[in-house]
N, C-alpha and C positions, 0 to 999 in steps of 0.2 A: 718322610719327605716320600711324594709324590711324583714318579718321575714319568717323566716323556724321553723316548729316546728318538734321534735323528739320526739315522741310518738301519744297515741290513747287515754289515759286511762280519769280516770273520771277528774281527773284535766284539762285535756285540752278542755274538752267537757262545762268544768266550764266557763274556760277561754273563747270559742269559742262563748259561750252562750251571751258574753256579750263586745267583740272586738269589734264590731261596735259603740262605745261610748268613743274608743281611736282614739280622731283624728288626722289624719296622720298616723296611722297604716294599712299597706300593709301585709296580707299573703301572701305568695309568694307561700309557697309549706308548705308540711306537709308526714311526714313517718312513714312505718306503718311495720310490720313482713308482711310477706308475708302472714301469717295465716290470719292476720287484716286486708286488703287489702281492703275487701269488706267493710266494717267498713269504715275505711280512707276515699273510696274513695263517700260514705255518706256524711258523713262531708262536704268536699269537694262541693261535689252539694248543701248542706245545705248553707255553709258561703260564697261559691265563691273564693273558695281557687284554686289558678291557674293549682296546678301541683301535682302529689302524688304518692309516690317513697316509692319504699321497699330496696332499696340498701342506704347505707348511705352517699357512694361515690358520690352519683347522685345527693344528696341532697346538699354535701359540692361543689361541682362543680358549682351549679346553681346562678343564680342570688340575690339571698337574701344575706341581708349583715350583719343580726342577727341568731343563732338560739338558738330556746327557748328547752331547754332539758329537756323533762316532760317525762324522763322514770323510771320504777326501782332503787331505790337508788345506790344500786350496779354500775351502768353504770354508773351514773352522771359522775365518774373523766373519764376512757376512751373516753366517746363519748364528753367529754367539751374541753378535749384536744384535740384531733382530731378536733377540728372543729376550734381552737386558732390556731394550728399549718398550717389550711386551710388557715388562715387571715380573719376569720368571729368572730364578737362579737358574747358573751356567755351570757346568761342567765339559770343559771340552778335551778329548784326547789330545795327547801327546803327539809332536808338535805345538802348541799353543797356537801359535799365528805363526803367517809367513817371515813377518820380520817385526823389529822392535816398534816400528810406528803403530802399526793395528793392535800391539800389545797394548800399547800404553788407551790407546784412543778407547779399549774396553776395558781397563782398568780404571779409568776415569768415568769412565760410566758407569761401572758397575759400584765406584766408591758413591759417587754423585746421590743414586738410587738407593742406595745402602743392600745391595741385591750382594750373594756368594757369588763367587766366581773364581775357579778352579782348576786346573789345570790336573788331568788324571795321567800321572806318571808313579808308577807301581811303588818306584824303588824306593823314595822317601817315606815310604808307611809302614817299612817291612820293618819285621822288631831287630834283622841282623844290622839295617843298616843304623837305626836308631843304636844299635851296641856300638856299633865300630867308633861314631860320634864321639861314647863315653869313653871307648877307650883310647886311642888318640894318644891322650897324653901321653900312655906308657909309652909310647914306642920312642920318645925323647922329640927331639928337635926333628922336622920331616927334612927328606936330601931329595928323595926320588919318587915319584907317584907315576905308575901306569896302570893304564886301562886297554882292553881290548875285546871289542864286542866284534869278531870277524862271520860273519852268515851268509853262506852263499845262499842267493836267491835265485829262484826257478825261474821268474820274471828275465833274471838275465839271458838267459838261453833265449829270449822270444826278442830280446831287445839286442843282441848280435845278430840275430837275423833280422835286422830291421824294423819290427814290432816295437813300439813305444809305447808302453802302458806309463799309468800314472806313479809308480815307482821311478822313474826314470826320466817324470818327464818334468822338466822344466815350467809347464805351463799347469804344472797340478802343483808344486810345489814339491817334487821328490828330490831323490838323492840319500846317498851313505849317511852325509852328518843330521839331515832333520829324521829320516827314518829310525836309524840307529844309533848315531854317534850322541844322539841326542840325550841317551843314558846316561853313556859315558860322562854326559857335560852337568847333568843333574846331580851326577853321585858326587864328582869333584866338588863343584860350586857350594853345593850341600854341608859338606864336609868343610871346605876351606873358605869359602865366601869369592868374592871379585880377584879375578888376578891383577895383576899391572901389565900382565903383557898377553896378544891374542895373536896366533899368526897358524894360516892352516895351507896344509899340502896335498890338496886332493891329486886322483887319479881323475881326469877328466875326458870323458868322452860324450860328443853330442850337446857338449853345454851343461852336465850334470856330472856330481860327483859321483861315481859308481866306489870310490873307496878313498880315503884322506886320513892322513894323521894330525890332530889338532894338540896346539901347542902352548900349555900354557904357564904363564911364568907367574912365581908368587917371589914374594920378598924370603929368600932363603933355599930355592928349593923348585924345582921344573916338574911338570906332568905333562906327559905323552899322554894322547887320546885316541886310537884307533878304530875306526869305523868300518867297514867295511862288506861290500852286497857282491863284487865281484871275485871274490874269494874266501877262503873258509879258514878258521885255526880254530885250538882251542880257546875257550876265555883265559884270560889273565887279567888280573886284578892284585897290583902291589904297593903296598905304601910304605917305603923304608923309612928309619928314623934313625939317628943315631945310638937308639938301646936294643933296636931290635924291627922286626919287617910283620907286618900282618898282606895274608892275602888269602885271596878266592879265585876256585875256579869253576865259577858260575859268572854268568853274566851278571850287568848292573839289574836288570829288571826282572831278575829273578833272588839277587844277593843271598846267594847259599850259604854254604858252610863257612863260617870262619875261624883261619888258622893265626895264631900269633906263637911269632919264634921270637924269642928272647935275645942278646948276646952270648949269653951264657947256655945255648942252645936248649931252655925249658921250651918245649912247646906245649901251646894248651888249645883246644878245639872244641868250638861252640856250634851250636844251632839254636837260634832262638824261632825260628818262624816253625811256625805251628799248624799253619793250615794249609789245606789243600790246593791251595789255587792263590796263586799270585795278586791277583784282584780283590780277593775278598777284604784285607785288612785295609787300600784303599778307599771305599764304599762304605767299608764300617764307618771310618772316622769322617765320611763325606756325609754321610748319615747324621751322625752326630753331631757335627759341627753346625749342620742344618736347622734341624729341630731343638738342638739348644742354642741356636741362635748365638753361636760365637765369630763373629765377624770379625775379630782381632786377628784371633787365627787364622783365618782365612786370611786376612791384609797380608801379614808377616809371611804365609805361603805363595801371595799372590806375586810380593815383593821380588822372593826370588825365582819363580816364574820369568819376573821381566830384566830378571839379571841375565838367565839364559838365554833370554830372546833377542836379549841387546848383545849375547855375546856370539851366538850364532849369527849374526845379522851382520856384525863387522866381520866374522870369519867368511863368509862367504864372499864380501864387498872384497876384502884382501884377496881371494883369488877370483874374483871375476866370473864368480853366481851369482847370475840374476836371473828372478823369475817373472812369471808376465807380467812386465809393465812397471817392473819394479827401478830398471836402470836411471831416469831420470828423476827417481821419489827417494832415492835412498841417500 
């Protein structure tokens, strides 16, 4: 995989710091705005990136085979679509798109062209998460699932003072569900599939959810997914069954140490995450999928992404949260 990166923000810097640990990965180019070109050139010099572009069409005609879209949420769809139309494989940072209509357009285009299209959400690729999937039967019939990812955002201080940054801007597809609770949504649907019912109860300020509780109803059990950017709490992840319970005290994007407690009091603690950074496992799998042309695996993951997009779109619609230009089309 020869990667072209669209973006120079925090997630890109995070990724570049561990990119040398992904065997076989080549980073051929990085794209920035003209305003951020100096920053892009610094990153290119630091990490041995061959080319720096400030125009997207230049990146798309370069020799990279895969585009990593790591831009603000509202730009994921147009940049991914243009890359697919140019015949490039695409990795898109979470959240995949603004809504499920956009997600379906990208999915159809990728499948029509036989291209890879992958959402970068660390949770699904972490060994601990895969271990949880294996261990679920030990808990018996599931009764209650709780997920709480609450992290006070420094941008919320500015928001309270009247300065609306992209993280809290409906025009940029911001908000707590899209930014932070989306990890919880991936976590739960990756384990249990599509729910029977979806409800979202957000705290809304200036048309955006600064925090909220998403409730997913399954046959026989309920899930509460809490995501907050306006307040903090220790991470709480509990899956309760009639034979025991599993808990984690790390957020879904990290998916750290697993504790399993049986009804008789027996407790097992395990941790199969051995990488020094949460992004290494996902990009290692992306590299392996693309280099070995494992399209079926990619499209299985894409179906999961479509489900998550469908749920978040339904949740926002029920809560009356619409992004720029959406209300007439959802």
